[in-house]
MIDOSE-1310 file (N, C-alpha, C; in nm, 2 decimals, decimal comma, always signed):
residues 299
mdnt	-2,76/-9,55/+8,72/-2,86/-9,62/+8,81/-2,94/-9,52/+8,88; -3,07/-9,55/+8,90/-3,16/-9,46/+8,97/-3,11/-9,43/+9,11; -3,11/-9,30/+9,16/-3,06/-9,27/+9,29/-3,14/-9,34/+9,40; -3,27/-9,37/+9,38/-3,35/-9,44/+9,49/-3,29/-9,58/+9,51
lrri	-3,25/-9,65/+9,40/-3,20/-9,78/+9,40/-3,06/-9,78/+9,47; -2,99/-9,67/+9,46/-2,86/-9,66/+9,52/-2,87/-9,65/+9,68; -2,98/-9,59/+9,72/-3,00/-9,57/+9,86/-3,07/-9,67/+9,94; -3,11/-9,78/+9,87/-3,19/-9,89/+9,94/-3,11/-10,02/+9,93
dlnl	-3,14/-10,10/+10,03/-3,08/-10,24/+10,03/-3,19/-10,34/+10,02; -3,14/-10,46/+9,99/-3,24/-10,57/+9,96/-3,33/-10,60/+10,08; -3,27/-10,59/+10,20/-3,35/-10,62/+10,32/-3,47/-10,53/+10,34; -3,45/-10,40/+10,30/-3,56/-10,31/+10,31/-3,67/-10,35/+10,21
litl	-3,63/-10,39/+10,10/-3,74/-10,43/+10,00/-3,81/-10,55/+10,04; -3,74/-10,65/+10,11/-3,81/-10,77/+10,16/-3,91/-10,73/+10,27; -3,86/-10,63/+10,36/-3,95/-10,58/+10,46/-4,07/-10,51/+10,40; -4,05/-10,43/+10,30/-4,16/-10,36/+10,24/-4,26/-10,46/+10,18
qall	-4,22/-10,57/+10,11/-4,31/-10,66/+10,06/-4,40/-10,73/+10,17; -4,33/-10,76/+10,28/-4,41/-10,82/+10,40/-4,51/-10,72/+10,45; -4,47/-10,59/+10,46/-4,56/-10,49/+10,51/-4,68/-10,47/+10,42; -4,65/-10,47/+10,29/-4,76/-10,45/+10,19/-4,86/-10,57/+10,20
eeqn	-4,81/-10,69/+10,22/-4,90/-10,80/+10,22/-4,97/-10,82/+10,36; -4,90/-10,79/+10,47/-4,96/-10,81/+10,60/-5,04/-10,68/+10,64; -4,99/-10,57/+10,60/-5,05/-10,44/+10,64/-5,06/-10,43/+10,80; -4,96/-10,48/+10,86/-4,95/-10,48/+11,01/-4,80/-10,50/+11,04
vtra	-4,75/-10,41/+11,12/-4,61/-10,42/+11,16/-4,58/-10,54/+11,24; -4,67/-10,58/+11,34/-4,64/-10,69/+11,42/-4,64/-10,82/+11,34; -4,74/-10,84/+11,25/-4,74/-10,96/+11,17/-4,63/-10,97/+11,07; -4,59/-10,85/+11,02/-4,48/-10,85/+10,93/-4,35/-10,89/+11,00
aarl	-4,33/-10,84/+11,12/-4,21/-10,87/+11,20/-4,21/-11,02/+11,23; -4,32/-11,08/+11,26/-4,33/-11,22/+11,29/-4,29/-11,30/+11,17; -4,35/-11,26/+11,05/-4,32/-11,33/+10,93/-4,17/-11,32/+10,89; -4,11/-11,21/+10,92/-3,97/-11,19/+10,89/-3,87/-11,24/+11,00
hlaq	-3,93/-11,29/+11,11/-3,85/-11,33/+11,22/-3,76/-11,22/+11,28; -3,82/-11,10/+11,28/-3,75/-10,98/+11,33/-3,83/-10,93/+11,45; -3,77/-10,85/+11,53/-3,84/-10,78/+11,64/-3,92/-10,66/+11,58; -4,04/-10,64/+11,65/-4,12/-10,53/+11,60/-4,05/-10,39/+11,59
ptvs	-3,97/-10,35/+11,69/-3,90/-10,22/+11,67/-3,81/-10,22/+11,55; -3,75/-10,33/+11,52/-3,66/-10,34/+11,40/-3,74/-10,31/+11,27; -3,86/-10,37/+11,26/-3,94/-10,35/+11,14/-3,99/-10,20/+11,14; -4,02/-10,15/+11,26/-4,06/-10,01/+11,26/-3,95/-9,91/+11,21
vqla	-3,83/-9,94/+11,25/-3,71/-9,86/+11,21/-3,70/-9,87/+11,05; -3,71/-10,00/+11,00/-3,70/-10,02/+10,86/-3,81/-9,95/+10,78; -3,93/-9,95/+10,84/-4,04/-9,87/+10,77/-4,01/-9,72/+10,77; -3,95/-9,67/+10,87/-3,92/-9,53/+10,87/-3,81/-9,50/+10,76
rlra	-3,72/-9,59/+10,74/-3,62/-9,57/+10,64/-3,68/-9,58/+10,50; -3,78/-9,67/+10,49/-3,85/-9,69/+10,36/-3,93/-9,56/+10,33; -3,99/-9,50/+10,43/-4,07/-9,38/+10,41/-3,97/-9,27/+10,36; -3,85/-9,26/+10,41/-3,76/-9,16/+10,37/-3,71/-9,18/+10,23
vfdd	-3,68/-9,31/+10,20/-3,63/-9,34/+10,06/-3,74/-9,30/+9,96; -3,86/-9,34/+9,98/-3,97/-9,32/+9,88/-4,04/-9,18/+9,90; -4,00/-9,11/+10,01/-4,07/-8,98/+10,03/-4,22/-9,00/+10,03; -4,27/-9,10/+10,10/-4,41/-9,13/+10,11/-4,43/-9,21/+10,24
plll	-4,55/-9,19/+10,30/-4,58/-9,27/+10,42/-4,59/-9,42/+10,40; -4,63/-9,46/+10,28/-4,64/-9,60/+10,24/-4,76/-9,67/+10,31; -4,76/-9,67/+10,44/-4,86/-9,73/+10,52/-4,91/-9,64/+10,63; -5,04/-9,62/+10,64/-5,10/-9,53/+10,74/-5,18/-9,61/+10,84
pagr	-5,19/-9,56/+10,97/-5,27/-9,63/+11,07/-5,41/-9,63/+11,03; -5,47/-9,75/+11,06/-5,62/-9,77/+11,02/-5,67/-9,88/+11,11; -5,74/-9,84/+11,22/-5,80/-9,93/+11,31/-5,69/-10,02/+11,37; -5,70/-10,15/+11,36/-5,60/-10,24/+11,42/-5,49/-10,27/+11,32
gmrt	-5,50/-10,22/+11,21/-5,39/-10,25/+11,11/-5,34/-10,12/+11,04; -5,31/-10,13/+10,91/-5,26/-10,01/+10,84/-5,32/-10,01/+10,70; -5,32/-9,90/+10,64/-5,38/-9,88/+10,51/-5,27/-9,83/+10,42; -5,26/-9,90/+10,30/-5,15/-9,86/+10,20/-5,18/-9,73/+10,13
ttra	-5,08/-9,65/+10,10/-5,10/-9,53/+10,02/-5,10/-9,57/+9,87; -5,14/-9,47/+9,79/-5,14/-9,49/+9,65/-5,00/-9,53/+9,60; -4,90/-9,47/+9,65/-4,76/-9,50/+9,61/-4,73/-9,65/+9,65; -4,77/-9,69/+9,77/-4,74/-9,83/+9,81/-4,82/-9,93/+9,72
ealr	-4,94/-9,90/+9,68/-5,01/-9,99/+9,60/-4,95/-10,00/+9,46; -4,89/-9,89/+9,41/-4,82/-9,89/+9,28/-4,70/-9,98/+9,29; -4,64/-9,99/+9,41/-4,51/-10,07/+9,43/-4,54/-10,22/+9,44; -4,66/-10,25/+9,48/-4,69/-10,39/+9,52/-4,65/-10,49/+9,41
apla	-4,71/-10,48/+9,29/-4,69/-10,58/+9,19/-4,55/-10,58/+9,13; -4,49/-10,47/+9,09/-4,35/-10,47/+9,04/-4,25/-10,52/+9,15; -4,28/-10,48/+9,28/-4,19/-10,53/+9,38/-4,19/-10,68/+9,39; -4,31/-10,74/+9,39/-4,32/-10,88/+9,40/-4,25/-10,95/+9,28
dalq	-4,27/-10,90/+9,16/-4,21/-10,96/+9,04/-4,06/-10,95/+9,05; -4,01/-10,83/+9,10/-3,86/-10,81/+9,11/-3,80/-10,91/+9,21; -3,86/-10,93/+9,32/-3,81/-11,01/+9,43/-3,82/-11,16/+9,38; -3,92/-11,20/+9,31/-3,93/-11,33/+9,26/-3,82/-11,36/+9,15
alar	-3,79/-11,26/+9,07/-3,69/-11,28/+8,97/-3,55/-11,29/+9,03; -3,53/-11,21/+9,14/-3,40/-11,21/+9,21/-3,39/-11,34/+9,28; -3,50/-11,40/+9,34/-3,49/-11,53/+9,40/-3,45/-11,64/+9,31; -3,51/-11,63/+9,18/-3,47/-11,73/+9,08/-3,32/-11,72/+9,04
avap	-3,28/-11,59/+9,04/-3,14/-11,57/+8,99/-3,04/-11,62/+9,09; -3,07/-11,61/+9,22/-2,97/-11,65/+9,32/-3,00/-11,79/+9,37; -3,10/-11,86/+9,32/-3,13/-11,99/+9,37/-3,02/-12,09/+9,33; -3,00/-12,20/+9,41/-2,90/-12,30/+9,37/-2,93/-12,35/+9,24
trpf	-2,82/-12,38/+9,16/-2,83/-12,44/+9,03/-2,91/-12,57/+9,03; -3,00/-12,59/+8,95/-3,08/-12,71/+8,94/-2,99/-12,82/+8,88; -3,02/-12,95/+8,92/-2,95/-13,06/+8,86/-2,98/-13,06/+8,71; -2,88/-13,10/+8,63/-2,90/-13,11/+8,48/-2,98/-13,23/+8,45
dpgq	-3,09/-13,21/+8,37/-3,17/-13,32/+8,32/-3,15/-13,34/+8,17; -3,06/-13,44/+8,13/-3,03/-13,45/+7,99/-3,15/-13,48/+7,90; -3,25/-13,56/+7,96/-3,37/-13,59/+7,89/-3,45/-13,48/+7,85; -3,45/-13,37/+7,92/-3,53/-13,25/+7,89/-3,44/-13,13/+7,83
arnt	-3,31/-13,15/+7,82/-3,22/-13,05/+7,78/-3,24/-13,01/+7,63; -3,21/-12,88/+7,61/-3,22/-12,82/+7,47/-3,09/-12,75/+7,44; -2,98/-12,79/+7,50/-2,86/-12,72/+7,48/-2,80/-12,74/+7,34; -2,73/-12,64/+7,29/-2,65/-12,65/+7,17/-2,50/-12,64/+7,21
wrvm	-2,43/-12,75/+7,20/-2,29/-12,75/+7,24/-2,20/-12,73/+7,12; -2,10/-12,65/+7,14/-2,00/-12,63/+7,03/-1,86/-12,67/+7,07; -1,81/-12,76/+6,99/-1,68/-12,81/+7,03/-1,58/-12,79/+6,91; -1,45/-12,77/+6,95/-1,35/-12,75/+6,85/-1,26/-12,88/+6,84
asdy	-1,25/-12,93/+6,72/-1,18/-13,06/+6,70/-1,12/-13,07/+6,56; -1,01/-13,14/+6,54/-0,96/-13,18/+6,41/-1,04/-13,30/+6,36; -1,02/-13,34/+6,24/-1,09/-13,46/+6,19/-1,05/-13,58/+6,27; -0,92/-13,58/+6,32/-0,88/-13,69/+6,41/-0,96/-13,69/+6,54
gest	-0,98/-13,57/+6,60/-1,06/-13,56/+6,72/-1,21/-13,60/+6,70; -1,26/-13,57/+6,58/-1,39/-13,61/+6,54/-1,41/-13,76/+6,54; -1,31/-13,83/+6,48/-1,31/-13,97/+6,47/-1,29/-14,05/+6,60; -1,19/-14,00/+6,68/-1,15/-14,08/+6,80/-1,22/-14,04/+6,92
vllp	-1,28/-13,92/+6,93/-1,35/-13,87/+7,05/-1,50/-13,85/+7,03; -1,53/-13,77/+6,93/-1,67/-13,74/+6,91/-1,76/-13,86/+6,86; -1,70/-13,93/+6,76/-1,78/-14,04/+6,71/-1,81/-14,15/+6,81; -1,72/-14,19/+6,90/-1,75/-14,28/+7,00/-1,85/-14,23/+7,10
alpg	-1,85/-14,10/+7,12/-1,94/-14,04/+7,22/-2,08/-14,01/+7,17; -2,09/-14,00/+7,04/-2,22/-13,95/+6,98/-2,34/-14,04/+7,01; -2,33/-14,17/+6,99/-2,45/-14,25/+7,02/-2,50/-14,23/+7,16; -2,41/-14,23/+7,26/-2,46/-14,21/+7,40/-2,52/-14,07/+7,42
lrqa	-2,46/-13,97/+7,36/-2,52/-13,83/+7,37/-2,66/-13,82/+7,31; -2,67/-13,88/+7,20/-2,80/-13,88/+7,13/-2,91/-13,95/+7,21; -2,87/-14,07/+7,27/-2,97/-14,14/+7,34/-3,01/-14,07/+7,47; -2,91/-14,02/+7,54/-2,93/-13,96/+7,68/-2,99/-13,82/+7,67
apgt	-2,96/-13,74/+7,56/-3,00/-13,61/+7,55/-3,05/-13,58/+7,41; -3,16/-13,64/+7,37/-3,21/-13,63/+7,23/-3,25/-13,49/+7,18; -3,27/-13,40/+7,28/-3,31/-13,27/+7,24/-3,20/-13,17/+7,22; -3,08/-13,22/+7,25/-2,96/-13,13/+7,23/-2,90/-13,13/+7,09
rlav	-2,82/-13,04/+7,07/-2,75/-13,03/+6,94/-2,60/-13,02/+6,96; -2,52/-13,06/+6,86/-2,38/-13,06/+6,87/-2,32/-12,99/+6,74; -2,24/-12,89/+6,76/-2,18/-12,82/+6,64/-2,03/-12,84/+6,66; -1,96/-12,89/+6,55/-1,82/-12,91/+6,55/-1,76/-12,80/+6,47
vela	-1,66/-12,73/+6,52/-1,59/-12,63/+6,45/-1,44/-12,68/+6,43; -1,38/-12,63/+6,32/-1,25/-12,67/+6,29/-1,15/-12,63/+6,40; -1,05/-12,72/+6,42/-0,95/-12,70/+6,52/-0,86/-12,58/+6,48; -0,85/-12,48/+6,57/-0,77/-12,36/+6,54/-0,70/-12,33/+6,67
pqrm	-0,59/-12,40/+6,70/-0,52/-12,38/+6,83/-0,49/-12,24/+6,87; -0,46/-12,15/+6,77/-0,42/-12,02/+6,80/-0,54/-11,93/+6,85; -0,66/-11,98/+6,82/-0,78/-11,91/+6,86/-0,86/-11,98/+6,97; -0,81/-12,09/+7,02/-0,88/-12,17/+7,11/-0,92/-12,10/+7,24
vera	-0,82/-12,03/+7,30/-0,85/-11,96/+7,43/-0,95/-11,84/+7,40; -0,92/-11,77/+7,30/-1,01/-11,65/+7,27/-1,16/-11,70/+7,25; -1,18/-11,80/+7,18/-1,31/-11,85/+7,15/-1,38/-11,91/+7,27; -1,30/-11,97/+7,36/-1,35/-12,03/+7,48/-1,39/-11,92/+7,58
erge	-1,31/-11,81/+7,59/-1,34/-11,70/+7,67/-1,47/-11,63/+7,63; -1,49/-11,62/+7,50/-1,61/-11,55/+7,45/-1,73/-11,64/+7,45; -1,72/-11,77/+7,49/-1,83/-11,86/+7,49/-1,87/-11,91/+7,35; -1,78/-11,90/+7,25/-1,81/-11,95/+7,12/-1,78/-12,10/+7,11
idla	-1,71/-12,15/+7,20/-1,69/-12,30/+7,20/-1,70/-12,34/+7,35; -1,76/-12,46/+7,37/-1,77/-12,52/+7,50/-1,65/-12,61/+7,53; -1,60/-12,69/+7,44/-1,50/-12,78/+7,46/-1,40/-12,78/+7,34; -1,28/-12,82/+7,36/-1,18/-12,84/+7,25/-1,11/-12,97/+7,28
fhia	-1,06/-13,04/+7,17/-0,98/-13,16/+7,19/-0,85/-13,14/+7,12; -0,74/-13,16/+7,19/-0,61/-13,13/+7,14/-0,51/-13,22/+7,21; -0,38/-13,21/+7,16/-0,28/-13,29/+7,23/-0,23/-13,21/+7,35; -0,19/-13,29/+7,45/-0,16/-13,22/+7,58/-0,04/-13,13/+7,56
adap	+0,06/-13,17/+7,48/+0,18/-13,09/+7,47/+0,15/-12,95/+7,42; +0,05/-12,93/+7,34/+0,01/-12,80/+7,29/-0,11/-12,74/+7,35; -0,15/-12,79/+7,46/-0,28/-12,74/+7,53/-0,25/-12,61/+7,60; -0,33/-12,50/+7,58/-0,31/-12,38/+7,65/-0,32/-12,40/+7,80
pvlh	-0,22/-12,35/+7,88/-0,23/-12,38/+8,03/-0,34/-12,30/+8,10; -0,40/-12,20/+8,03/-0,50/-12,12/+8,10/-0,64/-12,19/+8,10; -0,65/-12,30/+8,02/-0,77/-12,38/+8,01/-0,77/-12,50/+8,10; -0,88/-12,54/+8,16/-0,89/-12,66/+8,23/-0,87/-12,78/+8,13
hrpl	-0,81/-12,88/+8,17/-0,79/-13,00/+8,08/-0,81/-13,13/+8,15; -0,85/-13,23/+8,08/-0,87/-13,36/+8,13/-0,82/-13,46/+8,03; -0,72/-13,55/+8,07/-0,67/-13,65/+7,98/-0,78/-13,74/+7,94; -0,78/-13,78/+7,81/-0,87/-13,87/+7,75/-0,81/-14,01/+7,73
fter	-0,70/-14,01/+7,66/-0,62/-14,13/+7,63/-0,48/-14,10/+7,58; -0,40/-14,20/+7,58/-0,26/-14,19/+7,53/-0,26/-14,26/+7,39; -0,21/-14,19/+7,29/-0,21/-14,25/+7,16/-0,07/-14,29/+7,12; -0,05/-14,39/+7,03/+0,07/-14,43/+6,98/+0,06/-14,44/+6,83
yvla	+0,18/-14,44/+6,76/+0,18/-14,45/+6,62/+0,21/-14,59/+6,57; +0,14/-14,63/+6,46/+0,16/-14,75/+6,39/+0,18/-14,73/+6,24; +0,23/-14,83/+6,17/+0,25/-14,82/+6,03/+0,13/-14,88/+5,96; +0,07/-14,81/+5,87/-0,05/-14,85/+5,80/-0,04/-14,84/+5,65
grrd	-0,11/-14,93/+5,58/-0,12/-14,93/+5,43/-0,24/-15,01/+5,39; -0,26/-15,02/+5,26/-0,38/-15,10/+5,21/-0,38/-15,24/+5,26; -0,49/-15,30/+5,27/-0,51/-15,44/+5,32/-0,42/-15,54/+5,26; -0,40/-15,53/+5,13/-0,32/-15,63/+5,05/-0,19/-15,57/+5,01
hprl	-0,14/-15,48/+5,08/-0,01/-15,42/+5,05/+0,10/-15,53/+5,05; +0,17/-15,54/+4,93/+0,27/-15,65/+4,93/+0,39/-15,64/+5,02; +0,42/-15,52/+5,07/+0,53/-15,50/+5,16/+0,50/-15,48/+5,31; +0,37/-15,51/+5,34/+0,33/-15,50/+5,48/+0,27/-15,63/+5,53
krrp	+0,32/-15,74/+5,47/+0,28/-15,87/+5,52/+0,34/-15,90/+5,65; +0,45/-15,84/+5,68/+0,52/-15,85/+5,81/+0,58/-15,72/+5,84; +0,63/-15,71/+5,96/+0,70/-15,58/+6,00/+0,82/-15,56/+5,91; +0,83/-15,44/+5,84/+0,94/-15,42/+5,76/+1,07/-15,38/+5,83
tlkq	+1,18/-15,40/+5,77/+1,31/-15,36/+5,83/+1,32/-15,21/+5,82; +1,41/-15,15/+5,88/+1,43/-15,01/+5,87/+1,46/-14,96/+5,73; +1,54/-15,04/+5,66/+1,57/-15,01/+5,52/+1,45/-15,02/+5,43; +1,37/-15,13/+5,45/+1,25/-15,14/+5,38/+1,15/-15,03/+5,41
fcal	+1,14/-14,99/+5,53/+1,05/-14,89/+5,58/+1,09/-14,75/+5,51; +1,21/-14,72/+5,50/+1,26/-14,60/+5,44/+1,24/-14,60/+5,29; +1,23/-14,72/+5,23/+1,22/-14,73/+5,08/+1,07/-14,71/+5,04; +0,98/-14,72/+5,13/+0,84/-14,71/+5,10/+0,80/-14,56/+5,07
ehvi	+0,70/-14,54/+5,00/+0,65/-14,40/+4,98/+0,55/-14,36/+5,09; +0,58/-14,26/+5,16/+0,50/-14,22/+5,28/+0,41/-14,10/+5,25; +0,30/-14,10/+5,32/+0,21/-13,99/+5,33/+0,22/-13,93/+5,47; +0,21/-13,80/+5,48/+0,22/-13,73/+5,61/+0,10/-13,63/+5,62
vspq	+0,05/-13,62/+5,74/-0,05/-13,52/+5,77/+0,01/-13,39/+5,82; -0,01/-13,28/+5,75/+0,04/-13,15/+5,80/-0,08/-13,06/+5,82; -0,12/-13,04/+5,94/-0,24/-12,96/+5,97/-0,23/-12,82/+5,92; -0,12/-12,76/+5,92/-0,10/-12,63/+5,86/-0,09/-12,63/+5,71
gggf	-0,06/-12,75/+5,65/-0,06/-12,76/+5,51/+0,08/-12,75/+5,45; +0,12/-12,84/+5,37/+0,24/-12,83/+5,29/+0,37/-12,89/+5,36; +0,36/-12,94/+5,49/+0,48/-12,98/+5,55/+0,52/-13,13/+5,51; +0,64/-13,16/+5,51/+0,69/-13,29/+5,47/+0,78/-13,35/+5,58
hgst	+0,78/-13,29/+5,70/+0,86/-13,34/+5,80/+0,78/-13,35/+5,93; +0,80/-13,47/+6,00/+0,72/-13,49/+6,12/+0,80/-13,56/+6,23; +0,73/-13,61/+6,33/+0,80/-13,67/+6,44/+0,87/-13,80/+6,40; +0,82/-13,87/+6,30/+0,88/-13,99/+6,25/+1,01/-13,96/+6,19
ddal	+1,02/-13,85/+6,12/+1,15/-13,81/+6,06/+1,25/-13,77/+6,16; +1,21/-13,71/+6,27/+1,30/-13,69/+6,38/+1,36/-13,82/+6,44; +1,27/-13,92/+6,46/+1,31/-14,05/+6,51/+1,41/-14,12/+6,41; +1,38/-14,11/+6,28/+1,47/-14,17/+6,18/+1,60/-14,10/+6,18
aeag	+1,61/-13,97/+6,20/+1,73/-13,89/+6,19/+1,82/-13,94/+6,31; +1,76/-13,97/+6,42/+1,84/-14,02/+6,54/+1,90/-14,15/+6,51; +1,84/-14,23/+6,42/+1,89/-14,36/+6,38/+1,97/-14,35/+6,26; +2,00/-14,23/+6,21/+2,08/-14,22/+6,09/+2,01/-14,26/+5,96
aqrt	+1,88/-14,25/+5,96/+1,80/-14,29/+5,84/+1,71/-14,18/+5,79; +1,66/-14,20/+5,67/+1,57/-14,10/+5,61/+1,47/-14,17/+5,52; +1,34/-14,13/+5,53/+1,24/-14,19/+5,45/+1,20/-14,10/+5,33; +1,11/-14,15/+5,25/+1,07/-14,07/+5,13/+0,92/-14,03/+5,16
vals	+0,90/-13,90/+5,18/+0,76/-13,85/+5,20/+0,72/-13,80/+5,06; +0,62/-13,87/+5,00/+0,58/-13,83/+4,87/+0,45/-13,75/+4,86; +0,38/-13,75/+4,97/+0,25/-13,67/+4,98/+0,23/-13,61/+5,11; +0,19/-13,48/+5,11/+0,15/-13,41/+5,23/+0,00/-13,37/+5,22
vphf	-0,08/-13,40/+5,32/-0,22/-13,37/+5,32/-0,26/-13,30/+5,45; -0,36/-13,22/+5,45/-0,40/-13,15/+5,57/-0,50/-13,23/+5,66; -0,56/-13,34/+5,61/-0,66/-13,41/+5,69/-0,64/-13,56/+5,69; -0,68/-13,62/+5,80/-0,66/-13,77/+5,81/-0,76/-13,84/+5,72
lflr	-0,88/-13,78/+5,69/-0,97/-13,85/+5,61/-0,92/-13,88/+5,47; -0,85/-13,78/+5,41/-0,79/-13,80/+5,28/-0,67/-13,90/+5,29; -0,60/-13,90/+5,40/-0,49/-13,99/+5,42/-0,54/-14,13/+5,42; -0,65/-14,16/+5,49/-0,70/-14,30/+5,49/-0,74/-14,34/+5,36
stla	-0,81/-14,26/+5,28/-0,85/-14,29/+5,14/-0,73/-14,32/+5,06; -0,62/-14,24/+5,07/-0,50/-14,26/+4,99/-0,44/-14,39/+5,03; -0,43/-14,42/+5,15/-0,37/-14,55/+5,19/-0,45/-14,67/+5,13; -0,58/-14,66/+5,13/-0,66/-14,77/+5,09/-0,65/-14,79/+4,93
rtdm	-0,62/-14,69/+4,86/-0,62/-14,69/+4,71/-0,49/-14,69/+4,64; -0,38/-14,68/+4,72/-0,25/-14,67/+4,66/-0,15/-14,76/+4,74; -0,03/-14,76/+4,70/+0,08/-14,84/+4,77/+0,15/-14,75/+4,87; +0,10/-14,63/+4,89/+0,17/-14,54/+4,99/+0,13/-14,59/+5,13
vamv	+0,22/-14,56/+5,22/+0,20/-14,60/+5,36/+0,21/-14,47/+5,45; +0,17/-14,49/+5,58/+0,18/-14,37/+5,67/+0,20/-14,42/+5,81; +0,27/-14,34/+5,89/+0,27/-14,36/+6,03/+0,15/-14,28/+6,09; +0,06/-14,35/+6,15/-0,07/-14,29/+6,19/-0,10/-14,32/+6,33
perl	-0,18/-14,24/+6,40/-0,23/-14,27/+6,53/-0,31/-14,40/+6,53; -0,29/-14,49/+6,62/-0,35/-14,62/+6,61/-0,50/-14,62/+6,62; -0,56/-14,53/+6,70/-0,70/-14,53/+6,71/-0,77/-14,49/+6,58; -0,70/-14,43/+6,49/-0,76/-14,38/+6,37/-0,78/-14,50/+6,27
vlnd	-0,70/-14,60/+6,28/-0,70/-14,71/+6,18/-0,74/-14,84/+6,24; -0,76/-14,84/+6,37/-0,80/-14,97/+6,44/-0,93/-15,03/+6,38; -0,92/-15,15/+6,34/-1,04/-15,23/+6,29/-1,09/-15,17/+6,16; -1,00/-15,10/+6,08/-1,04/-15,05/+5,95/-1,02/-15,17/+5,85
palr	-1,13/-15,22/+5,79/-1,11/-15,34/+5,71/-1,03/-15,31/+5,58; -1,02/-15,19/+5,54/-0,95/-15,15/+5,42/-0,80/-15,14/+5,44; -0,75/-15,14/+5,56/-0,61/-15,12/+5,59/-0,55/-15,23/+5,67; -0,42/-15,24/+5,65/-0,33/-15,33/+5,73/-0,24/-15,25/+5,82
vvea	-0,24/-15,29/+5,94/-0,16/-15,22/+6,04/-0,05/-15,31/+6,10; +0,08/-15,26/+6,09/+0,19/-15,34/+6,15/+0,27/-15,24/+6,23; +0,36/-15,31/+6,31/+0,45/-15,23/+6,39/+0,56/-15,17/+6,31; +0,60/-15,05/+6,33/+0,71/-14,98/+6,25/+0,84/-15,02/+6,31
pvev	+0,95/-15,02/+6,23/+1,08/-15,06/+6,28/+1,15/-14,94/+6,35; +1,08/-14,83/+6,37/+1,13/-14,72/+6,44/+1,03/-14,67/+6,55; +1,08/-14,64/+6,66/+0,99/-14,60/+6,77/+0,96/-14,45/+6,76; +0,84/-14,41/+6,75/+0,80/-14,27/+6,74/+0,72/-14,24/+6,86
pgyq	+0,76/-14,13/+6,94/+0,69/-14,10/+7,06/+0,54/-14,07/+7,03; +0,45/-14,12/+7,12/+0,31/-14,09/+7,11/+0,27/-13,96/+7,17; +0,15/-13,94/+7,21/+0,10/-13,82/+7,27/-0,02/-13,85/+7,35; -0,06/-13,75/+7,43/-0,18/-13,76/+7,51/-0,29/-13,67/+7,46
mvml	-0,40/-13,72/+7,44/-0,52/-13,64/+7,39/-0,59/-13,59/+7,51; -0,63/-13,46/+7,51/-0,70/-13,40/+7,63/-0,82/-13,33/+7,58; -0,91/-13,31/+7,68/-1,03/-13,23/+7,66/-1,01/-13,10/+7,73; -1,04/-12,99/+7,67/-1,01/-12,85/+7,72/-1,14/-12,77/+7,73
wher	-1,15/-12,69/+7,84/-1,26/-12,60/+7,86/-1,22/-12,48/+7,94; -1,30/-12,38/+7,94/-1,27/-12,25/+8,01/-1,33/-12,25/+8,15; -1,28/-12,17/+8,24/-1,33/-12,16/+8,37/-1,47/-12,11/+8,38; -1,52/-12,04/+8,28/-1,65/-11,98/+8,28/-1,76/-12,09/+8,28
vhrd	-1,73/-12,21/+8,23/-1,82/-12,32/+8,23/-1,78/-12,44/+8,32; -1,68/-12,42/+8,39/-1,62/-12,53/+8,47/-1,72/-12,59/+8,57; -1,81/-12,51/+8,63/-1,90/-12,56/+8,73/-2,04/-12,57/+8,68; -2,06/-12,55/+8,56/-2,20/-12,56/+8,50/-2,24/-12,70/+8,49
pahr	-2,36/-12,74/+8,55/-2,40/-12,88/+8,56/-2,41/-12,94/+8,42; -2,47/-12,87/+8,32/-2,48/-12,93/+8,19/-2,34/-12,96/+8,13; -2,25/-12,86/+8,15/-2,12/-12,88/+8,09/-2,05/-13,00/+8,16; -2,06/-13,01/+8,29/-2,00/-13,12/+8,36/-2,05/-13,25/+8,31
wlre	-2,18/-13,26/+8,29/-2,24/-13,38/+8,24/-2,18/-13,41/+8,10; -2,17/-13,32/+8,01/-2,12/-13,34/+7,88/-1,98/-13,39/+7,89; -1,89/-13,33/+7,97/-1,76/-13,38/+7,99/-1,75/-13,52/+8,04; -1,84/-13,56/+8,13/-1,84/-13,69/+8,18/-1,88/-13,79/+8,08
qiaa	-1,98/-13,76/+8,00/-2,02/-13,85/+7,89/-1,91/-13,88/+7,79; -1,84/-13,77/+7,75/-1,73/-13,79/+7,65/-1,62/-13,87/+7,71; -1,58/-13,84/+7,83/-1,47/-13,91/+7,90/-1,50/-14,06/+7,91; -1,62/-14,09/+7,95/-1,66/-14,23/+7,96/-1,66/-14,30/+7,83
ava	-1,70/-14,23/+7,72/-1,71/-14,30/+7,59/-1,58/-14,34/+7,54; -1,47/-14,26/+7,57/-1,34/-14,29/+7,51/-1,25/-14,36/+7,61; -1,30/-14,39/+7,73/-1,21/-14,44/+7,84/-1,15/-14,57/+7,79
């Protein structure tokens, strides 16, 4: 950093601008709401910093030196830029916004959180864009810290404690199969449930054991898991086209005309879905607006 900048403070630069514009110590002091001797002392300090008289006596006022004239325009620009930088944050205007928001979500989060929120976001902020990136819990904090994502949607039990979080809803599991599935006309017994062929979603891929199997084990029972898939979209297509069934989050299959939903004969603990974000955007008006819009859409 330039040595001159190290030796000067902001108040001196503000005084210098007033002196350059007024070319009179008394008027500059009145403008700054300072005593005239105080401004005279500051002018002396400015002369020492710049090694130049800056202003010279001339009749009833003062005349600027060549060095002072050279300072006039860049000083005004610099102080205006600084004023804009430290000004209070303006209220967010969604109708004029051009933000690009990046959110991290699984296909479940896309369907249950983003899809309900999307119409309202497009209507209120038509100039904005939304990018959805694949859920990667192990990279969530890192990407939020680096500003690569604005929000993430995940289950509360696995939410990183260093991120802010807001509960969105509590989810429960139901048993689902195709609309005309012959064994889902009513709630199956535990024995009938275990005899069905089940599909399971394994986000990491290849898993055949889940929370339903833990609940069954406590009841001394075991089901048949015939298919493991990484995404809910494929699971829904599989249920609609085969006789396989699945324990699925209720919001994912609610009002799906291709599927039949019944209560399972075993109680499987549900989970809480939360919205997550980093401290760096916690107070940003645009980000706060986005969070409120999403929370209201899924309330």
